[in-house]
C-alpha positions as CSV (number, residue, x, y, z in Angstrom):
1,M,0.0,0.0,0.0
2,A,1.3,3.5,-0.8
3,N,2.7,5.5,1.9
4,F,1.2,9.0,2.4
5,S,2.6,11.9,4.3
6,K,0.3,13.9,6.5
7,S,0.2,16.8,4.0
8,N,-1.4,14.5,1.4
9,V,-4.4,13.7,3.5
10,P,-7.5,15.7,2.7
11,Q,-8.5,18.3,5.2
12,F,-12.2,18.6,5.3
13,S,-13.8,21.1,7.8
14,V,-17.4,21.7,8.7
15,D,-18.7,25.0,10.1
16,V,-22.3,25.5,11.3
17,Y,-24.1,28.9,11.2
18,Q,-27.4,29.1,13.0
19,N,-29.5,30.8,15.6
20,E,-30.0,27.9,18.1
21,Y,-32.5,29.8,20.2
22,L,-36.2,28.8,19.9
23,P,-39.2,30.3,21.5
24,E,-41.5,28.3,23.8
25,G,-43.2,25.6,21.6
26,G,-40.7,26.3,18.7
27,R,-39.8,23.2,16.7
28,D,-38.0,24.2,13.5
29,V,-34.2,24.4,13.6
30,N,-32.4,25.9,10.5
31,A,-28.6,25.8,10.0
32,I,-26.2,26.6,7.2
33,V,-23.4,24.0,7.1
34,T,-20.3,25.1,5.3
35,V,-18.0,22.3,4.1
36,T,-14.5,23.1,3.0
37,A,-11.9,20.8,1.4
38,T,-8.3,22.0,1.5
39,G,-4.9,20.4,1.1
40,G,-4.9,20.1,-2.7
41,G,-2.5,18.1,-4.8
42,T,-3.2,14.6,-3.5
43,V,-6.3,14.9,-1.5
44,G,-9.0,12.4,-0.9
45,S,-8.4,9.2,-2.7
46,A,-5.2,8.6,-0.8
47,V,-7.6,8.1,2.2
48,A,-10.6,6.7,0.4
49,A,-8.8,4.3,-1.9
50,P,-5.1,4.1,-1.5
51,H,-4.7,1.3,-4.1
52,L,-6.1,3.8,-6.7
53,Y,-3.5,6.4,-6.0
54,A,0.1,6.8,-7.4
55,P,2.5,8.7,-5.1
56,G,3.2,12.2,-6.2
57,Q,0.3,12.3,-8.7
58,G,-3.4,13.1,-8.6
59,P,-5.9,10.3,-8.1
60,S,-6.6,7.8,-10.9
61,A,-9.4,9.2,-13.0
62,G,-11.5,8.3,-16.0
63,V,-13.2,10.8,-18.3
64,A,-15.8,10.2,-21.0
65,I,-16.5,13.1,-23.4
66,M,-19.9,12.8,-25.2
67,V,-20.2,15.0,-28.3
68,D,-23.5,15.5,-30.0
69,C,-23.2,14.5,-33.7
70,S,-26.9,14.7,-34.6
71,G,-27.9,16.3,-37.9
72,S,-28.6,19.7,-36.4
73,M,-24.9,20.0,-35.5
74,D,-24.4,20.9,-39.2
75,Y,-26.5,24.1,-38.9
76,P,-24.4,26.2,-39.1
77,P,-21.5,24.0,-40.2
78,T,-19.1,25.9,-37.9
79,K,-20.9,24.3,-34.9
80,M,-19.5,20.8,-35.6
81,R,-16.1,22.3,-36.2
82,N,-16.3,24.2,-32.9
83,A,-17.3,21.0,-31.1
84,R,-14.3,19.2,-32.5
85,D,-12.0,22.0,-31.5
86,A,-13.5,22.1,-28.0
87,T,-13.1,18.4,-27.6
88,S,-9.4,18.7,-28.8
89,A,-8.8,21.4,-26.2
90,A,-10.3,19.2,-23.5
91,I,-8.1,16.3,-24.5
92,D,-5.1,18.6,-24.3
93,T,-6.1,19.4,-20.7
94,L,-6.0,15.8,-19.6
95,R,-3.3,14.9,-17.1
96,D,-0.9,12.2,-18.2
97,G,-2.1,8.8,-17.0
98,V,-5.8,9.7,-16.9
99,H,-8.0,7.2,-18.7
100,F,-10.3,8.7,-21.3
101,A,-12.7,8.0,-24.2
102,V,-14.6,10.1,-26.8
103,I,-18.2,9.2,-27.6
104,G,-20.1,10.4,-30.7
105,G,-23.8,10.8,-29.8
106,T,-26.8,10.5,-32.2
107,H,-29.9,8.2,-31.8
108,V,-27.2,5.7,-31.0
109,A,-23.9,6.1,-29.1
110,K,-20.6,5.4,-31.0
111,E,-17.1,4.9,-29.6
112,V,-15.0,7.4,-31.5
113,Y,-11.8,6.8,-29.5
114,P,-10.2,4.5,-28.5
115,G,-12.9,1.9,-29.4
116,G,-13.1,-1.8,-28.3
117,G,-15.1,-1.1,-25.2
118,R,-12.2,0.4,-23.2
119,L,-10.5,3.6,-22.2
120,A,-7.2,5.0,-23.5
121,V,-4.5,6.3,-21.1
122,A,-3.6,9.9,-21.8
123,D,-0.1,10.6,-23.1
124,A,1.3,12.5,-26.1
125,T,0.6,9.6,-28.5
126,T,-3.0,8.8,-27.4
127,R,-3.9,12.5,-27.3
128,D,-2.7,12.9,-30.9
129,Q,-4.6,9.7,-31.9
130,A,-7.8,11.0,-30.3
131,K,-7.5,14.3,-32.1
132,Q,-7.0,12.5,-35.4
133,A,-10.2,10.4,-34.7
134,L,-12.1,13.6,-34.0
135,R,-11.5,14.8,-37.5
136,R,-13.7,12.0,-38.8
137,L,-16.7,13.2,-36.8
138,S,-19.6,14.3,-38.9
139,A,-23.1,15.3,-38.2
140,G,-26.1,13.1,-39.1
141,G,-28.9,11.3,-37.2
142,G,-31.1,11.9,-34.2
143,T,-30.6,12.5,-30.5
144,A,-31.0,9.8,-27.7
145,I,-28.9,11.1,-24.8
146,G,-29.7,8.1,-22.6
147,T,-27.7,5.9,-24.9
148,W,-24.7,8.2,-24.7
149,L,-24.8,8.1,-20.9
150,R,-25.1,4.3,-20.7
151,L,-22.1,3.9,-23.0
152,A,-20.1,6.4,-20.9
153,D,-21.0,4.4,-17.8
154,R,-19.9,1.1,-19.4
155,L,-16.6,2.6,-20.5
156,L,-15.9,4.4,-17.2
157,S,-16.5,1.2,-15.2
158,S,-14.1,-0.8,-17.4
159,E,-11.2,0.5,-15.4
160,E,-10.7,0.7,-11.6
161,V,-10.3,4.4,-11.1
162,A,-11.1,6.7,-8.2
163,I,-12.7,9.6,-10.1
164,R,-15.2,9.0,-12.9
165,H,-16.4,12.0,-14.8
166,G,-18.4,12.7,-17.9
167,I,-18.7,15.8,-20.1
168,L,-21.8,16.0,-22.3
169,L,-22.4,18.5,-25.2
170,T,-25.8,18.7,-27.0
171,D,-27.3,21.2,-29.3
172,G,-30.8,19.8,-29.6
173,R,-33.8,18.2,-27.8
174,N,-33.7,14.6,-26.9
175,E,-36.2,13.6,-29.6
176,H,-35.3,10.0,-30.3
177,E,-36.1,8.4,-26.9
178,S,-38.9,9.0,-24.4
179,P,-38.4,11.1,-21.3
180,Q,-38.8,7.8,-19.3
181,D,-35.8,6.3,-21.2
182,L,-33.6,9.3,-20.3
183,K,-34.7,9.2,-16.7
184,A,-34.0,5.4,-16.5
185,A,-30.5,6.1,-17.9
186,L,-29.9,8.9,-15.4
187,D,-31.1,6.6,-12.5
188,A,-28.8,3.9,-13.7
189,C,-25.8,6.2,-13.9
190,A,-26.4,8.2,-10.7
191,G,-23.7,7.7,-8.2
192,R,-21.5,5.9,-10.8
193,F,-20.0,9.0,-12.4
194,T,-20.4,12.8,-12.2
195,C,-21.3,14.7,-15.4
196,D,-21.1,18.3,-16.6
197,A,-23.7,19.1,-19.3
198,R,-23.5,21.9,-21.8
199,G,-26.1,23.2,-24.3
200,V,-24.7,24.9,-27.4
201,G,-26.7,27.3,-29.5
202,T,-30.4,27.8,-28.6
203,D,-32.3,24.8,-29.9
204,W,-31.9,22.6,-26.8
205,E,-34.2,22.1,-23.8
206,V,-32.9,23.8,-20.6
207,K,-34.7,21.5,-18.2
208,E,-33.1,18.5,-20.0
209,V,-29.6,19.7,-19.7
210,T,-29.9,21.0,-16.1
211,G,-31.7,17.8,-15.2
212,I,-28.8,15.7,-16.5
213,A,-26.3,17.8,-14.5
214,S,-28.5,17.7,-11.4
215,A,-29.0,13.9,-11.5
216,L,-25.3,13.3,-12.0
217,L,-24.1,16.0,-9.5
218,G,-22.2,18.1,-12.2
219,S,-22.6,21.6,-13.6
220,A,-24.8,22.9,-16.4
221,D,-24.4,25.9,-18.6
222,I,-25.2,27.4,-22.0
223,V,-22.7,28.2,-24.6
224,A,-24.9,30.4,-26.8
225,D,-22.1,31.1,-29.3
226,P,-20.3,27.9,-30.4
227,A,-17.1,29.9,-30.7
228,G,-16.9,29.9,-26.9
229,L,-16.9,26.1,-26.6
230,A,-13.1,25.5,-26.5
231,A,-12.6,27.9,-23.6
232,D,-15.5,26.4,-21.8
233,F,-14.4,22.8,-22.4
234,T,-10.9,23.7,-21.2
235,R,-12.2,25.2,-17.9
236,M,-14.5,22.1,-17.4
237,M,-11.6,19.7,-17.9
238,E,-9.3,21.7,-15.6
239,T,-12.0,21.5,-12.9
240,A,-12.4,17.8,-13.5
241,M,-8.6,17.3,-13.2
242,G,-8.7,19.1,-9.9
243,K,-11.1,16.6,-8.3
244,E,-9.4,14.6,-5.7
245,V,-12.0,12.6,-3.8
246,A,-15.2,11.1,-5.3
247,D,-18.5,10.0,-3.7
248,V,-18.4,12.2,-0.7
249,A,-21.7,12.1,1.3
250,L,-23.1,14.4,3.9
251,R,-24.1,12.1,6.8
252,V,-26.8,13.7,9.0
253,W,-27.6,12.0,12.3
254,T,-30.6,13.1,14.3
255,P,-31.9,12.0,17.8
256,V,-35.1,10.2,18.5
257,G,-38.2,12.3,17.8
258,T,-36.5,14.6,15.3
259,T,-37.4,14.6,11.6
260,I,-35.4,16.1,8.8
261,K,-37.5,18.6,6.8
262,F,-35.0,19.2,4.1
263,V,-31.3,19.1,3.1
264,K,-30.2,21.2,0.1
265,Q,-27.0,22.6,-1.3
266,V,-27.3,26.4,-1.4
267,A,-23.8,27.4,-2.8
268,P,-22.4,27.6,-5.3
269,T,-25.8,26.5,-6.7
270,V,-29.1,25.5,-5.3
271,E,-29.5,21.7,-5.4
272,E,-32.3,19.8,-3.6
273,L,-30.8,16.7,-1.9
274,T,-33.7,15.7,0.5
275,D,-35.0,12.9,-1.7
276,R,-31.6,11.5,-2.4
277,R,-31.1,10.2,1.1
278,T,-29.8,6.7,1.6
279,E,-30.2,5.2,5.1
280,A,-26.9,4.8,7.0
281,G,-27.7,3.0,10.2
282,P,-30.0,4.0,13.1
283,R,-31.3,7.6,12.7
284,A,-28.6,8.6,10.1
285,G,-28.8,9.2,6.4
286,D,-26.3,10.0,3.7
287,Y,-26.9,12.8,1.1
288,P,-24.6,12.6,-2.0
289,T,-22.4,15.6,-2.9
290,G,-20.3,14.2,-5.7
291,S,-16.6,14.8,-6.2
292,W,-14.4,17.4,-4.5
293,G,-11.2,19.3,-5.2
294,D,-10.1,22.4,-3.3
295,E,-13.4,24.1,-2.7
296,S,-16.1,25.1,-0.3
297,R,-19.9,24.6,-0.5
298,D,-22.8,25.5,1.7
299,Y,-25.8,23.3,2.7
300,H,-29.1,24.3,4.4
301,V,-30.3,21.7,6.9
302,C,-33.7,22.1,8.4
303,V,-34.9,19.7,11.2
304,E,-38.0,19.6,13.3
305,V,-37.4,18.8,16.9
306,P,-39.9,17.7,19.6
307,A,-41.1,20.7,21.6
308,A,-39.4,21.2,25.0
309,E,-39.8,23.4,28.0
310,L,-37.9,26.7,28.5
311,G,-34.3,26.3,29.5
312,R,-33.9,22.9,27.7
313,E,-31.0,22.3,25.3
314,M,-30.6,19.5,22.8
315,L,-28.4,18.3,20.0
316,A,-30.8,18.6,16.9
317,A,-28.4,17.1,14.3
318,R,-24.8,16.0,13.8
319,V,-23.3,16.5,10.3
320,S,-20.2,14.6,9.2
321,L,-18.6,13.6,5.9
322,V,-18.1,10.0,4.7
323,V,-16.7,8.2,1.7
324,P,-18.0,4.7,0.8
325,Q,-15.5,1.8,0.8
326,P,-15.4,-1.2,-1.5
327,D,-16.6,-3.5,1.3
328,G,-19.8,-1.5,1.7
329,S,-18.7,0.3,4.9
330,A,-18.0,4.1,4.9
331,Q,-14.9,5.9,6.0
332,N,-15.4,9.0,8.1
333,L,-13.4,12.0,6.8
334,G,-13.0,13.3,10.4
335,A,-14.9,16.6,10.3
336,Q,-18.2,17.2,12.0
337,G,-20.6,20.0,12.9
338,L,-23.3,20.1,15.5
339,V,-26.7,21.7,15.1
340,R,-28.2,22.7,18.5
341,A,-31.6,23.8,19.9
342,V,-32.0,25.9,23.0
343,W,-35.5,27.0,24.3
344,T,-35.6,30.5,25.7
345,D,-38.1,33.2,26.8
346,D,-35.7,35.9,25.5
347,M,-37.7,37.2,22.6
348,A,-34.8,39.1,21.0
349,A,-32.7,35.9,21.0
350,S,-35.4,33.6,19.7
351,T,-36.8,35.8,16.9
352,S,-33.5,36.9,15.3
353,I,-32.7,35.1,12.1
354,N,-29.1,34.0,11.5
355,P,-27.8,36.1,8.6
356,Q,-26.4,33.1,6.7
357,V,-29.8,31.3,7.0
358,A,-31.7,34.5,5.9
359,H,-29.3,35.0,2.9
360,Y,-29.6,31.5,1.5
361,T,-33.3,31.3,2.1
362,G,-33.5,34.3,-0.2
363,Q,-31.1,32.8,-2.8
364,A,-33.3,29.6,-2.9
365,E,-36.4,31.8,-3.3
366,L,-34.6,33.8,-6.1
367,A,-33.9,30.6,-8.1
368,Q,-37.5,29.5,-7.7
369,A,-38.9,32.9,-8.7
370,I,-36.9,33.0,-11.9
371,Q,-37.9,29.5,-12.9
372,Q,-41.6,30.1,-12.1
373,G,-41.5,33.6,-13.8
374,L,-40.0,32.2,-17.1
375,D,-42.5,29.3,-17.1
376,L,-45.4,31.8,-16.7
377,R,-44.0,33.9,-19.4
378,K,-43.9,30.9,-21.8
379,A,-47.4,30.1,-20.8
380,G,-48.5,33.7,-21.8
381,D,-49.4,34.7,-18.1
382,I,-47.9,38.2,-18.3
383,D,-49.1,39.4,-14.9
384,G,-47.9,36.3,-13.2
385,A,-44.5,36.4,-14.9
386,T,-44.1,40.1,-14.1
387,A,-44.8,39.5,-10.4
388,K,-42.4,36.5,-10.1
389,L,-39.6,38.1,-12.2
390,G,-40.1,41.4,-10.2
391,R,-39.6,39.5,-7.0
392,A,-36.5,37.9,-8.5
393,V,-35.1,41.4,-9.3
394,Q,-35.8,42.5,-5.8
395,L,-34.1,39.4,-4.2
396,A,-31.0,39.6,-6.6
397,S,-30.6,43.3,-5.7
398,A,-31.0,42.9,-2.0
399,S,-28.5,39.9,-1.8
400,G,-25.9,41.5,-4.1
401,N,-26.2,38.8,-6.7
402,A,-25.0,41.0,-9.5
403,D,-24.6,38.3,-12.2
404,T,-28.2,37.2,-11.8
405,A,-29.4,40.8,-11.7
406,K,-27.6,41.4,-15.1
407,L,-29.3,38.4,-16.6
408,L,-32.7,39.5,-15.4
409,A,-32.2,43.0,-16.9
410,K,-32.1,41.3,-20.3
411,V,-35.6,39.8,-19.8
412,V,-37.3,42.7,-17.9
413,D,-37.0,46.5,-17.8
414,V,-36.2,47.3,-14.2
415,V,-38.2,50.3,-13.0
416,D,-37.2,50.0,-9.3
417,A,-35.0,47.1,-8.1
418,A,-35.6,47.7,-4.4
419,T,-39.4,47.2,-4.7
420,G,-39.2,44.7,-7.6
421,T,-41.1,46.9,-10.0
422,V,-40.4,45.7,-13.5
423,R,-42.0,45.5,-17.0
424,L,-41.5,42.4,-19.2
425,K,-39.5,43.3,-22.3
426,A,-41.6,42.9,-25.5
427,K,-38.7,41.3,-27.4
428,V,-36.2,39.0,-25.6
429,A,-33.3,37.2,-27.4
430,E,-33.8,33.4,-27.0
431,A,-30.2,33.1,-25.8
432,D,-30.7,35.6,-23.0
433,E,-33.8,33.9,-21.7
434,M,-32.1,30.5,-21.8
435,T,-29.0,31.8,-20.1
436,L,-31.2,33.2,-17.3
437,E,-33.0,29.9,-16.9
438,T,-29.8,27.7,-17.0
439,R,-28.0,29.9,-14.5
440,S,-31.0,30.6,-12.2
441,T,-29.7,28.3,-9.5
442,K,-26.3,30.0,-9.2
443,T,-26.0,31.7,-5.8
444,V,-23.7,34.2,-4.2
445,R,-22.2,33.6,-0.8
446,V,-22.8,35.8,2.3
447,K,-20.5,38.8,2.3
448,K,-18.2,38.2,5.3
């Protein structure tokens, strides 16, 4: 077994922000849990899977790049060329020793490189061969994204690697399989690899692309102009190459009589995790968070505790981090945070809302207001859309979410941001509307 110095071990920390004081009869406890991974270089898999780790290198990784080759990629012809160039740029960004494959996606999934149901190992020769193979990619056929994901899963599981990651590019709607087929493929792949999804141009379905990224714990974005693909693919691959520990779960333990109302990620994006719980022993459940590099994320945990008399204190929840092991057990990453409840008759203490909790409650409402507003706009409900998008402008302004405020200003004319008074623009570029919808769940952190 490899020998690891202390500096190679991942340092995960957990910080809890909450107002623990409840009024008499109070039962809802809200906390923001900040999880931070630091240490870099050789984090994570050294601890989680030492046999998958070469001393002095990053963890072993497999990456599958899925490129849409359906007929619509030929309109305009530059789109296919930009996709080839972007995939080449991503291949150039692969670390030596990383396993990889390229998949061409139409109504069927084809192995473009290396073929034979396996992954290649990145070095100067295989990178060059992969880029030669890309030149043969041409557009033609339909779109069945579930088949692409299932092939990626087969290829990524052909090697014993610590980090499994997919990158998926599509320019159209998933027209050649049913929504049920895509959902079944996502269910089959969930927890087996993470996947970033990108929509290029404006003819794809936002909810499909964001749904893929959400199910597979990756990022989603729009690249409205195909010329921006190479830069985006390079950034995505750099981030993937920085991942050092896979399959980290947030383990939440609660005492008898306590129920978990929800667990959601609230930064860097809003992601609902409540329904993804897997039981982990008595009164404990694991919520998947995917792969980690050097980064920090925030989670909102809300629990309902049994009512208690004034002066009582209790531990409402204990949050820790675990990584599954091959034998079915889980390894604890050694960081934990405690969520507390204290009943008091001090009104000032029990009615003040913790600033972190207030901020992220607003950011979650902001994401929801944008999505509802755009859905109402598409349905022709002008008054409803104006009210929701006005509320979104108000929330974005109050929380300092400048990026989202800028995107909103392309869809509505802002009369007064503070009160949320807006008018829907008569003409909105499709790319602007899709960008707002795709990025609606991006949040800003509390200003320290």
